[in-house]
C-alpha positions as CSV (number, residue, x, y, z in Angstrom):
1,M,46.8,-11.0,-27.3
2,K,44.5,-8.3,-28.6
3,K,42.2,-11.0,-29.9
4,C,42.0,-12.6,-26.5
5,V,41.2,-9.3,-24.8
6,C,38.5,-8.6,-27.4
7,L,36.9,-12.1,-26.9
8,F,37.1,-11.6,-23.1
9,F,35.2,-8.2,-23.3
10,L,32.6,-9.7,-25.7
11,S,32.0,-12.6,-23.4
12,F,31.8,-10.3,-20.4
13,N,29.3,-8.0,-22.1
14,W,27.2,-11.0,-23.3
15,Y,27.1,-12.4,-19.7
16,T,26.2,-9.0,-18.2
17,Y,23.4,-8.5,-20.7
18,H,22.1,-12.1,-20.3
19,A,22.2,-11.8,-16.5
20,Q,20.3,-8.5,-16.6
21,S,17.7,-10.0,-19.0
22,I,17.1,-12.9,-16.6
23,K,16.8,-10.5,-13.7
24,K,14.2,-8.5,-15.5
25,T,12.0,-11.5,-16.1
26,L,12.2,-12.8,-12.6
27,P,10.2,-11.4,-9.7
28,C,12.2,-9.4,-7.1
29,Y,10.6,-11.5,-4.3
30,D,10.5,-15.1,-3.4
31,L,6.8,-16.0,-3.1
32,G,7.6,-19.1,-1.0
33,Q,9.5,-17.0,1.6
34,V,6.8,-14.3,1.6
35,M,4.1,-16.9,2.4
36,K,6.2,-18.4,5.3
37,V,6.1,-15.1,7.2
38,E,3.5,-15.4,10.0
39,P,1.4,-12.3,10.7
40,T,1.4,-11.0,14.3
41,P,-1.8,-11.5,16.3
42,L,-2.5,-7.7,15.9
43,Y,-2.2,-7.9,12.1
44,K,-4.0,-11.2,11.4
45,P,-7.5,-9.7,11.5
46,H,-6.4,-7.3,8.8
47,L,-5.3,-10.2,6.5
48,D,-8.5,-12.2,7.3
49,A,-10.6,-9.2,6.4
50,S,-8.6,-8.7,3.2
51,K,-9.1,-12.2,2.0
52,S,-12.9,-11.9,2.4
53,F,-13.3,-9.7,-0.7
54,G,-12.5,-12.4,-3.2
55,V,-9.3,-10.7,-4.5
56,K,-6.4,-13.0,-5.0
57,L,-2.9,-12.0,-3.7
58,L,-1.8,-9.2,-6.0
59,Q,1.7,-10.1,-7.3
60,D,2.2,-7.7,-10.2
61,S,0.6,-5.0,-12.4
62,K,-1.2,-7.5,-14.5
63,A,-3.1,-8.8,-11.5
64,V,-4.2,-5.2,-10.6
65,Q,-5.2,-4.5,-14.2
66,K,-7.4,-7.7,-14.3
67,Y,-9.4,-6.4,-11.3
68,I,-9.7,-2.9,-12.9
69,N,-10.9,-4.4,-16.2
70,N,-13.6,-6.5,-14.5
71,G,-14.8,-3.6,-12.4
72,K,-13.7,-5.0,-9.0
73,F,-11.2,-2.1,-8.4
74,H,-12.3,1.6,-8.4
75,K,-10.1,4.6,-8.9
76,I,-9.3,6.8,-5.9
77,K,-9.4,10.5,-6.7
78,K,-6.3,12.6,-5.8
79,T,-8.5,14.9,-3.8
80,G,-11.8,14.5,-2.0
81,K,-13.6,16.0,0.9
82,G,-11.3,15.9,3.9
83,Y,-8.4,14.1,2.2
84,R,-5.6,14.4,-0.3
85,V,-3.6,11.6,-1.8
86,Q,0.2,12.2,-2.0
87,K,2.3,11.1,-5.0
88,L,2.3,7.3,-4.9
89,D,5.7,5.8,-5.8
90,Y,5.1,2.3,-4.3
91,S,1.4,1.8,-4.4
92,R,-1.6,2.3,-6.7
93,A,-4.7,4.5,-6.3
94,W,-7.2,1.7,-6.8
95,M,-9.4,-0.2,-4.3
96,V,-12.4,-2.4,-3.9
97,S,-15.7,-0.4,-3.8
98,K,-16.1,-0.6,0.0
99,G,-12.5,0.5,0.5
100,K,-13.1,3.6,-1.7
101,L,-16.4,4.3,0.0
102,M,-14.9,4.0,3.5
103,L,-12.0,6.4,2.6
104,E,-14.5,8.9,1.4
105,K,-16.6,8.5,4.6
106,I,-13.6,8.9,6.8
107,G,-12.6,12.1,4.9
108,T,-16.1,13.6,5.0
109,R,-16.4,12.9,8.8
110,F,-12.9,14.3,9.5
111,S,-13.7,17.4,7.5
112,K,-16.8,17.9,9.5
113,E,-15.2,17.3,12.8
114,T,-12.3,19.7,12.1
115,K,-14.2,22.4,10.1
116,G,-12.6,21.7,6.7
117,H,-9.2,20.4,7.4
118,T,-7.6,17.6,5.3
119,F,-5.5,14.6,6.0
120,T,-3.0,12.9,3.6
121,V,-3.3,9.3,2.3
122,S,0.3,8.0,1.9
123,S,-0.3,4.5,0.5
124,I,-3.1,2.5,-1.0
125,T,-3.0,-0.8,-3.0
126,R,0.4,-2.5,-3.4
127,T,1.5,-5.6,-5.3
128,L,4.2,-7.9,-4.1
129,E,6.5,-6.3,-6.7
130,D,5.7,-2.8,-5.3
131,Q,6.4,-4.1,-1.8
132,C,9.7,-5.5,-2.9
133,R,10.7,-2.2,-4.5
134,L,9.6,-0.4,-1.3
135,R,11.7,-2.6,0.9
136,R,14.8,-1.7,-1.1
137,V,14.5,1.9,0.2
138,N,12.7,1.2,3.5
139,S,13.8,-1.7,5.6
140,N,10.7,-1.3,7.8
141,A,8.4,-2.4,4.9
142,A,6.6,-5.7,5.6
143,M,8.5,-8.8,4.7
144,G,5.4,-11.0,4.4
145,I,2.0,-10.6,2.9
146,S,0.4,-7.2,3.6
147,S,-3.3,-6.3,3.6
148,H,-2.3,-3.7,1.0
149,N,-1.8,-6.7,-1.4
150,Y,-5.6,-7.2,-1.6
151,G,-6.9,-3.8,-2.5
152,N,-8.8,-2.9,0.7
153,S,-6.2,-1.1,2.9
154,F,-4.7,2.3,2.9
155,D,-2.4,4.4,5.1
156,I,-3.2,7.9,6.5
157,S,-0.3,10.0,7.7
158,Y,-0.6,11.5,11.2
159,V,2.1,14.0,10.6
160,R,0.8,15.6,7.4
161,F,-2.4,17.6,7.5
162,N,-3.5,20.3,5.0
163,S,-0.6,19.1,2.8
164,T,1.9,20.3,5.5
165,L,4.4,18.0,7.1
166,R,4.7,18.7,10.8
167,N,3.4,17.3,14.1
168,N,-0.1,18.4,14.8
169,P,-1.4,16.7,18.0
170,K,-4.9,18.3,17.7
171,M,-5.4,17.0,14.1
172,E,-3.9,13.6,15.0
173,V,-6.4,13.2,17.9
174,A,-9.3,14.2,15.7
175,L,-8.2,11.7,13.0
176,E,-8.0,8.8,15.5
177,K,-11.4,9.8,16.9
178,V,-12.9,9.3,13.5
179,L,-11.1,6.0,13.0
180,K,-12.3,4.7,16.3
181,Y,-15.8,5.7,15.4
182,Y,-15.7,3.4,12.3
183,Y,-13.8,0.7,14.2
184,D,-16.5,0.6,16.9
185,L,-19.1,0.2,14.1
186,G,-17.3,-2.8,12.8
187,R,-16.3,-1.2,9.5
188,I,-12.5,-1.1,9.8
189,Y,-9.4,-2.3,11.6
190,Y,-6.6,0.2,12.2
191,I,-3.1,0.2,13.6
192,K,-1.0,3.2,14.6
193,E,2.4,2.5,12.9
194,R,5.0,4.5,14.8
195,Q,7.9,3.9,12.4
196,Q,5.9,5.0,9.4
197,S,4.1,7.8,11.1
198,C,0.8,6.6,9.8
199,F,-2.5,4.8,10.6
200,H,-2.8,1.6,8.7
201,I,-6.5,1.1,7.9
202,T,-8.1,-2.1,6.6
203,V,-11.7,-2.0,5.5
204,R,-13.9,-5.0,6.6
205,N,-16.3,-6.7,4.3
206,Y,-19.4,-5.6,6.3
């Protein structure tokens, strides 16, 4: 009897370990299902702009590292004129050069318009794996492909200015005024995401 129990536990432990090993090697998303999700008419221009930079859909860390190594992606500093980047748990502080430049321009203009205030960048480049992990803790995260998956999109919180979390209608209006300025110039697309309390910004390949 003891021998049977022992064999049962050994078999169970092996099965558990084997299952966990397989799980670690498999992606946490189904690429086929991700590709089937149709973007909304509002979001489609963001994806079209993203694909124009010659960056392939970022599935994992290796894909991001490849673009870092070949100089396609550039590091985003934690602080800059007019902006701060919060701790990024589900995205990476790397973007294509025009994305980095546009974030800096938005920050500089916002700082000038508000006499030195700062906004908070809440998300930058995400892989499909990052997106999958995010969806486990936030059901509002995109199910399909995101423009974040190409390295030219970022989110700016409209409830966190000067590193303080609270509603600030004056700063929110000032931020959207700056975004509209660059939108009218044909430099960006942006969407106000109510559930995430942020502006989703995609840089165009102008």
